[in-house]
C-alpha positions in Angstrom: 18.3 -17.9 -1.2 17.1 -17.9 -4.8 17.5 -21.3 -6.5 20.2 -21.3 -9.3 19.2 -19.7 -12.6 15.8 -18.5 -11.6 14.1 -16.7 -14.5 12.8 -13.4 -13.4 10.4 -11.2 -15.3 10.2 -7.5 -14.8 7.0 -6.8 -12.8 5.2 -4.7 -15.3 2.5 -7.1 -16.5 0.0 -5.8 -13.9 -0.3 -2.4 -15.5 -3.6 -0.6 -15.8 -5.2 -0.5 -19.2 -6.4 2.5 -21.1 -8.8 4.8 -19.4 -8.2 3.4 -16.0 -6.8 5.5 -13.2 -3.7 4.4 -11.4 -4.0 5.4 -7.8 -1.0 7.0 -6.2 -0.8 7.5 -2.5 0.7 6.7 0.9 -0.3 4.5 3.9 -1.6 6.2 7.0 -1.9 4.7 10.5 -4.5 5.6 13.1 -2.0 7.0 15.6 1.0 9.4 15.7 4.5 8.2 16.5 3.9 8.6 20.2 0.8 6.3 19.9 -1.7 9.1 20.5 -4.7 9.1 18.2 -4.6 11.1 15.0 -7.2 13.8 14.8 -8.9 15.2 11.7 -6.3 18.0 11.5 -3.5 15.5 11.5 -4.9 13.6 8.6 -5.6 16.8 6.7 -2.0 17.9 7.1 -0.9 14.5 5.7 -3.2 14.6 2.8 -2.4 18.2 1.9 1.3 17.6 2.1 1.1 14.5 -0.1 -0.7 16.4 -2.7 1.9 19.2 -2.7 5.2 17.4 -2.5 7.9 19.3 -4.4 9.2 17.4 -7.5 6.6 14.7 -7.1 6.0 12.5 -10.2 2.2 13.1 -10.2 -0.1 13.9 -7.3 -0.3 11.6 -4.3 -3.9 12.1 -3.6 -4.9 8.6 -2.3 -4.5 7.1 1.1 -4.5 3.5 2.4 -6.1 3.1 5.9 -5.7 0.2 8.2 -8.9 0.6 10.1 -12.3 2.3 10.0 -12.3 3.0 13.7 -11.0 6.2 15.3 -8.1 5.3 17.7 -9.2 5.3 21.3 -12.9 4.6 20.5 -15.0 1.5 20.1 -16.7 2.1 16.8 -16.5 5.8 16.0 -15.6 6.4 12.3 -12.0 7.4 11.9 -11.5 11.1 11.4 -9.5 10.4 8.3 -12.9 10.1 6.5 -13.8 13.7 7.1 -10.2 14.8 6.2 -10.4 12.8 2.9 -13.8 14.4 2.0 -12.5 17.9 2.7 -9.2 17.3 0.7 -10.7 15.2 -2.1 -8.4 12.3 -1.2 -9.4 8.8 -2.5 -9.3 5.9 0.0 -8.4 2.3 0.1 -10.3 1.4 3.3 -9.0 -1.1 5.7 -10.6 -3.3 8.4 -8.4 -4.6 11.2 -9.0 -8.3 11.6 -6.1 -9.8 13.5 -6.7 -10.9 17.1 -10.4 -10.9 16.7 -13.2 -13.3 15.8 -15.5 -10.4 14.9 -15.3 -7.2 12.8 -18.6 -5.8 14.2 -16.9 -2.6 15.4 -15.2 -2.0 12.0 -18.5 -2.5 10.2 -20.4 -0.3 12.6 -17.9 2.5 12.0 -18.1 2.0 8.2 -21.9 2.0 8.3 -21.9 5.2 10.3 -19.6 6.8 7.8 -21.9 5.8 4.9 -24.9 7.3 6.7 -23.1 10.5 7.5 -21.3 11.2 4.2 -23.3 9.3 1.7 -22.3 9.3 -1.9 -19.5 11.9 -1.6 -17.8 9.4 0.7 -18.5 6.4 -1.5 -17.1 8.3 -4.6 -13.7 8.5 -2.8 -13.5 4.8 -1.9 -11.5 2.8 -4.4 -11.7 -0.5 -2.5 -12.0 -2.2 0.8 -9.2 -4.3 2.3 -10.4 -6.9 4.8 -7.3 -7.3 6.9 -3.6 -6.6 6.6 -0.8 -9.3 6.7 -3.0 -11.5 8.8 -2.0 -14.6 6.9 1.7 -13.8 7.1 1.6 -13.4 10.9 0.5 -17.0 11.4 2.9 -18.4 8.8 6.2 -20.1 9.8 8.2 -17.0 8.9 5.8 -14.6 10.6 6.0 -16.6 13.8 9.8 -16.8 13.5 9.9 -13.0 13.1 7.5 -12.4 16.0 5.1 -10.6 13.7 2.2 -10.7 16.1 -1.3 -12.2 16.2 -2.6 -13.2 12.9 -5.8 -14.6 11.4 -6.3 -17.8 9.4 -7.7 -18.0 5.8 -11.1 -19.4 7.0 -11.6 -16.4 9.2 -10.5 -13.9 6.6 -13.0 -15.4 4.1 -15.8 -15.2 6.7 -14.9 -11.5 7.3 -15.0 -10.9 3.5 -18.5 -12.3 3.4 -19.5 -10.1 6.3 -18.2 -7.0 4.5 -20.0 -7.9 1.2 -23.2 -8.4 3.2 -22.8 -5.1 5.1 -22.2 -2.9 2.0 -25.0 -4.5 -0.1 -27.7 -2.0 -0.9 -25.5 0.9 0.3 -23.5 3.5 -1.6 -20.5 1.2 -1.4 -22.2 -1.7 -3.1 -20.0 -2.9 -6.0 -16.8 -1.6 -4.5 -14.0 -4.1 -4.9 -13.3 -6.1 -1.7 -9.9 -7.6 -1.2 -7.2 -8.5 1.3 -3.6 -7.3 1.8 -0.8 -9.6 2.7 2.8 -10.4 2.0 4.0 -12.0 -1.2 5.0 -15.2 0.7 1.4 -15.5 2.1 -0.1 -15.2 -1.4 2.3 -17.7 -2.9 1.4 -20.2 -0.1 -1.1 -22.7 -1.5 -2.9 -23.0 1.8 -4.3 -19.5 1.2 -5.7 -20.1 -2.3 -9.2 -19.9 -1.1 -8.7 -16.3 0.0 -7.5 -15.5 -3.5 -10.7 -17.0 -4.9 -12.8 -15.0 -2.4 -11.5 -11.5 -3.2 -11.9 -9.0 -6.0 -8.3 -7.7 -5.8 -5.0 -8.7 -4.0 -3.0 -6.2 -2.1 0.6 -7.0 -1.7 3.3 -5.6 0.6 6.7 -5.8 -1.1 10.0 -5.0 0.8 13.3 -6.1 -0.7 14.8 -4.5 2.4 13.4 -7.3 4.6 14.4 -10.2 2.2 17.7 -10.9 4.0 17.9 -14.4 2.5 18.0 -12.9 -1.0 21.1 -10.8 -1.0 19.1 -7.7 -0.2 21.6 -4.9 -0.9 20.2 -1.8 -2.5 22.1 -2.7 -5.7 20.1 -6.0 -5.8 16.7 -4.4 -4.9 15.3 -4.5 -8.4 16.1 -8.1 -8.8 14.5 -9.0 -5.5 11.5 -6.8 -6.1 10.9 -8.5 -9.5 11.1 -11.9 -7.9 8.7 -11.3 -5.1 6.3 -9.3 -7.2 6.1 -11.9 -9.8 5.5 -14.5 -7.1 2.4 -12.6 -6.1 1.3 -12.1 -9.8 1.7 -15.8 -10.4 -0.4 -16.8 -7.4 -3.1 -14.1 -8.2 -3.9 -15.6 -11.6 -6.5 -13.2 -13.2 -7.1 -11.2 -10.0 -5.8 -7.6 -10.0 -2.8 -7.0 -7.9 -2.4 -3.7 -6.1 0.9 -2.7 -4.5 -0.3 -1.6 -1.0 3.1 -1.1 0.6 6.7 -0.7 -0.6 9.6 1.5 0.2 13.1 1.6 1.7 13.9 3.1 5.1 15.9 6.3 5.5 17.2 5.4 8.9 17.4 2.5 11.4 19.3 -0.8 11.8 20.6 -2.8 8.8 18.7 -5.9 8.0 20.8 -8.6 6.4 22.8 -6.8 3.7 20.2 -4.0 3.5 21.3 -0.6 4.8 18.9 2.2 5.6 19.8 5.7 4.4 18.4 8.7 2.6 20.5 7.9 -0.5 19.3 4.3 -0.6 15.7 5.4 -0.2 16.2 7.7 -3.1 17.7 4.9 -5.2 14.8 2.7 -4.4 12.3 5.4 -5.3 14.0 6.0 -8.7 14.5 2.3 -9.6 11.3 0.8 -8.2 8.8 3.5 -7.6 9.3 5.4 -10.8 8.8 2.3 -12.9 5.4 1.8 -11.2 3.9 5.3 -10.6 1.1 6.0 -13.0 1.0 2.4 -14.3 -0.5 0.4 -11.4 -2.0 1.2 -8.0 0.7 2.1 -5.5 0.4 3.2 -1.9 4.0 4.0 -0.8 5.4 3.4 2.7 5.5 6.1 3.8 4.9 9.9 4.0 5.6 10.0 7.8 6.3 7.4 10.4 3.6 6.6 12.9 4.4 3.1 14.2 6.6 3.4 17.3 7.3 -0.4 17.1 9.2 0.1 13.9 12.9 0.9 14.5 13.2 1.4 10.7 12.0 4.8 9.7 10.5 5.2 6.2 9.2 8.8 6.1 10.1 10.7 3.0 9.4 14.0 4.7 10.2 15.5 8.1 7.4 17.2 10.0 5.2 17.0 6.9 7.3 19.5 5.0 6.4 19.6 1.3 10.1 19.5 0.7 11.0 15.8 1.0 14.3 14.3 2.3 15.3 13.5 -1.2 14.5 14.6 -4.7 11.3 12.9 -5.9 11.7 13.7 -9.5 12.0 10.5 -11.5 14.8 9.8 -14.0 13.8 11.0 -17.5 14.0 7.4 -18.9 11.8 5.9 -16.2 8.6 6.8 -18.1 7.1 8.2 -14.9 4.8 11.3 -15.1 6.6 14.7 -15.1 7.0 16.5 -11.8 3.9 18.4 -10.6 4.0 22.2 -10.4 3.5 22.8 -6.7 3.9 26.6 -7.1 0.6 26.8 -9.0 -2.3 28.3 -7.1 -4.4 25.2 -7.9 -2.8 21.8 -8.2 -4.4 19.9 -11.0 -4.7 16.1 -10.4 -3.2 14.3 -13.4 -5.3 11.6 -15.0 -2.4 9.1 -15.1 -4.0 7.1 -17.9 -2.2 5.3 -20.6 -3.3 4.3 -24.1 -2.0 0.8 -23.9 -0.3 -1.7 -21.6 3.5 -1.4 -21.9 5.1 -4.7 -21.1 8.7 -4.6 -20.3 10.3 -8.0 -19.6 13.8 -8.6 -18.5 15.5 -12.0 -18.3 17.7 -12.3 -15.3 19.6 -15.3 -14.1 20.5 -15.2 -10.5 23.5 -17.3 -9.5 23.7 -18.4 -5.9 
């Protein structure tokens, strides 16, 4: 539960400054919902659908990947790379780190991609995430929730050093290197050294899963503000990127949170639309690909460009206008803003 009278600040202090692009995209796993490996055509369908979603507040032309390795292989570059090059989709690369004391296969796949695609590949890379929720998995709450095998801060830091060494003197030299984890992992002081080691912090924010915080859809904004600002506070001066957030359209209830298409739409309007174009966001998710998740987050069925709910943002949200998907050529909006717009709200939460 929140402590009595916690002061919450609206999470808009991490906005991008003038002339910076705010990346807008979805997460994409290496396999389909039946656990078979995605092929290049599968990734291409995803990326093209994301760029042409009806009513979308801007073009979703970025993807967050969890691994560099093609599913079912040892160290072959993931076919998402070719699909991204062919569709001009920017990438937040991911290296899978949990359950291993080496990331050699991940680095081999990355190096092979650099050799094959060169600068056109590098130009699409917005950053490199070394791991995903590894610190959460070994935390008390992660263990309690059977989150799986994790990796400790010392190992993550060592892997970050390995990545920096591997990309030195390549086309990826100078790309920001970070780590993605839960807000609770970032606010845990035992992980401060990881914050010091990265160029950016990726955070996964799900009010839906915060069952100890009155996690109704009506309270989602309050909960989001709280956990986002926890991450911002822990990050200090390090940039914070929102690498996952969303509300499930179907599945079991979690605490007081109820999955539904209507609630997913409400979450999109109240949370997403206040972030799109202002800070980097990779939404969860365009389509479901993790069979272990009983909650389903996909905003579209069968990669239809007509989503399950209207993506057009409320006029007072400040989000970009809907894109015209009927045009022959979809123009990618710049999504740049002339100044930081800071909106702070003071909320007292009474237990």
